[in-house]
C-alpha positions as CSV (number, residue, x, y, z in Angstrom):
1,M,-29.1,-35.4,34.9
2,K,-28.0,-38.9,33.5
3,L,-26.6,-36.9,30.5
4,A,-24.9,-34.5,32.9
5,F,-23.1,-37.1,34.7
6,K,-21.9,-38.8,31.3
7,L,-20.5,-35.4,30.0
8,F,-18.8,-35.0,33.0
9,F,-17.5,-38.5,32.9
10,A,-16.4,-38.1,29.5
11,L,-14.8,-34.5,30.3
12,C,-12.7,-36.3,33.2
13,I,-11.5,-39.0,30.8
14,I,-10.2,-36.3,28.3
15,L,-8.8,-34.5,31.0
16,S,-6.7,-37.4,32.5
17,M,-5.7,-38.3,29.0
18,S,-4.4,-35.2,28.1
19,N,-2.4,-34.9,31.4
20,K,-0.6,-38.1,30.5
21,I,0.4,-36.8,27.5
22,T,1.6,-33.6,29.1
23,A,3.6,-35.7,31.6
24,Q,5.2,-37.8,28.9
25,E,6.1,-34.6,26.9
26,V,7.8,-33.1,30.1
27,S,9.5,-36.6,31.0
28,A,11.0,-36.3,27.1
29,I,12.9,-32.8,27.8
30,E,16.3,-33.7,28.1
31,I,19.7,-31.5,28.0
32,K,21.6,-31.3,24.7
33,D,24.5,-33.8,24.3
34,N,28.1,-33.7,22.9
35,I,28.9,-29.7,23.3
36,S,32.1,-28.5,22.2
37,R,33.3,-25.0,23.5
38,V,36.2,-22.6,24.1
39,N,36.0,-21.0,27.6
40,F,37.9,-18.0,28.6
41,T,38.3,-17.4,32.5
42,I,40.6,-14.9,34.5
43,Q,42.8,-18.0,35.4
44,G,43.0,-19.4,31.7
45,V,41.9,-20.8,28.4
46,Y,40.2,-24.0,28.1
47,Y,38.7,-26.5,25.8
48,S,35.5,-27.8,27.1
49,F,33.1,-30.9,26.4
50,E,29.8,-31.9,27.8
51,K,28.4,-35.3,27.3
52,K,24.9,-36.4,28.3
53,L,24.7,-39.1,30.8
54,A,20.7,-38.9,31.9
55,P,18.0,-36.6,31.0
56,V,19.7,-33.7,33.1
57,I,22.9,-35.1,34.0
58,S,26.2,-34.4,32.3
59,L,29.8,-35.0,32.4
60,Y,31.6,-31.8,31.6
61,S,35.3,-32.0,31.0
62,D,38.0,-29.2,30.4
63,I,41.5,-29.3,29.5
64,G,43.4,-26.1,29.1
65,S,46.2,-23.7,30.8
66,G,45.8,-21.9,34.0
67,F,47.5,-19.0,34.9
68,A,48.5,-17.5,38.4
69,Y,50.0,-14.0,39.0
70,G,51.3,-12.9,42.3
71,S,53.4,-9.9,43.7
72,S,55.2,-9.8,46.9
73,G,58.6,-7.8,48.4
74,S,60.8,-9.9,45.5
75,G,58.8,-8.5,42.7
76,N,56.0,-10.0,40.5
77,Q,55.3,-13.9,40.3
78,F,53.8,-15.8,37.4
79,S,53.1,-19.3,36.3
80,V,51.5,-21.5,33.8
81,S,50.1,-24.6,34.3
82,P,48.2,-27.3,32.2
83,T,45.0,-28.2,33.8
84,I,42.6,-30.9,33.0
85,A,39.1,-31.3,35.2
86,T,36.1,-33.1,35.0
87,E,32.4,-32.5,36.7
88,G,29.3,-34.5,37.1
89,R,26.3,-31.6,36.5
90,W,22.8,-32.0,37.7
91,Y,20.8,-29.3,35.7
92,F,18.2,-29.1,38.4
93,T,15.9,-26.3,36.8
94,Y,16.3,-27.4,33.1
95,K,12.8,-29.0,33.0
96,R,11.2,-25.8,34.7
97,R,13.1,-23.5,32.8
98,Y,11.7,-25.6,29.5
99,R,7.9,-25.4,30.8
100,K,8.2,-21.7,31.0
101,G,9.4,-21.3,27.9
102,K,12.8,-19.7,29.0
103,K,15.8,-20.5,26.8
104,T,17.5,-23.7,27.6
105,L,19.8,-23.8,24.2
106,F,23.0,-25.7,24.9
107,N,21.7,-26.5,28.7
108,S,21.3,-23.1,29.8
109,A,20.0,-23.7,33.4
110,E,21.1,-23.6,37.2
111,F,23.1,-26.6,38.3
112,L,25.1,-28.4,41.3
113,S,28.2,-30.3,40.2
114,L,31.1,-32.1,41.7
115,Q,34.6,-31.4,40.3
116,A,37.8,-33.4,40.2
117,A,40.6,-31.7,39.0
118,Y,44.4,-32.1,38.1
119,S,47.0,-29.1,37.8
120,F,50.1,-30.1,36.4
121,K,53.7,-28.6,37.3
122,S,54.1,-25.1,35.9
123,F,56.0,-25.2,32.4
124,S,56.6,-21.5,32.7
125,K,57.5,-19.7,35.9
126,H,58.7,-16.5,36.8
127,G,59.4,-15.6,40.6
128,A,59.0,-17.7,43.8
129,I,55.4,-18.4,43.3
130,D,54.6,-22.2,44.1
131,D,54.4,-24.2,41.0
132,S,53.9,-28.1,42.1
133,A,51.4,-30.2,40.7
134,A,47.9,-30.3,42.7
135,F,44.5,-32.4,42.9
136,F,41.4,-30.5,43.5
137,L,37.7,-31.7,44.5
138,V,35.3,-29.0,44.6
139,A,31.4,-29.1,45.1
140,Y,29.5,-26.1,42.9
141,A,26.4,-24.3,42.6
142,G,26.1,-22.4,39.3
143,L,24.1,-21.4,36.3
144,Q,25.1,-21.5,32.6
145,R,23.5,-19.2,29.9
146,I,23.7,-18.7,26.3
147,W,23.7,-15.2,24.7
148,G,22.4,-15.0,21.0
149,K,23.3,-18.5,19.4
150,H,27.0,-19.2,20.3
151,I,28.2,-17.2,23.1
152,N,28.0,-19.1,26.5
153,F,28.4,-17.6,29.9
154,E,29.1,-19.4,33.0
155,F,29.1,-18.4,36.8
156,K,29.9,-21.3,39.7
157,F,30.9,-20.9,43.1
158,G,31.8,-23.5,45.7
159,Y,34.0,-25.4,48.2
160,G,36.5,-27.8,47.9
161,L,39.9,-29.5,49.1
162,G,43.1,-29.6,47.4
163,Y,46.2,-31.7,47.8
164,K,49.9,-31.6,46.6
165,P,51.7,-34.5,46.5
166,E,55.2,-33.1,46.0
167,N,55.0,-31.5,49.8
168,S,52.1,-33.7,51.2
169,L,49.9,-30.5,51.8
170,F,46.2,-30.3,52.1
171,G,44.1,-27.2,51.9
172,H,40.6,-26.0,51.6
173,G,38.7,-22.9,50.7
174,G,36.4,-21.3,48.6
175,N,36.2,-21.4,44.9
176,L,34.8,-18.6,42.4
177,N,34.8,-19.3,38.5
178,L,33.5,-17.1,35.7
179,K,33.5,-18.1,32.2
180,F,32.9,-16.7,29.0
181,G,33.0,-19.0,25.8
182,Y,32.0,-19.8,22.2
183,V,30.2,-22.9,21.4
184,F,30.9,-24.7,18.3
185,N,27.6,-26.6,18.1
186,K,24.7,-25.6,15.6
187,S,21.5,-24.3,17.7
């Protein structure tokens, strides 16, 4: 009886020690830092850089040119505007994906984010499309995946506010974003 108690006690100590090691390993799981990408969207082409701020939080920034196209009774309209954006991202499924053995390369996980963006006045315009500068603030939910070792796919949707200082106009609405890109970092 005493031997069984001692074995049970020793087993409990060993299991609690291995549990602490596992917990330490899981807490050390962190997203990748300093990721450079070129992304292509329906709206334009962007260079993106992602900087890790905390184990599963990053600052994701874009700079590029956005395209707008429309058609009306007066004909086809288009404009090209430089755009700059930055967003804080929380990869809330990153650790769970890692523990389940799923691919987490270059921060492949679901995320929540808040993006602030500025679209400059259009430098190329044809037709009556509104080309004034605008500020945007958008809350997103999305996912990011890597195909192979360097092909990036991102899908996010959200709701946001917009402001055009030239006209003092405020607006709001849904936003859907789909990106395909290339990651320059080594895996």
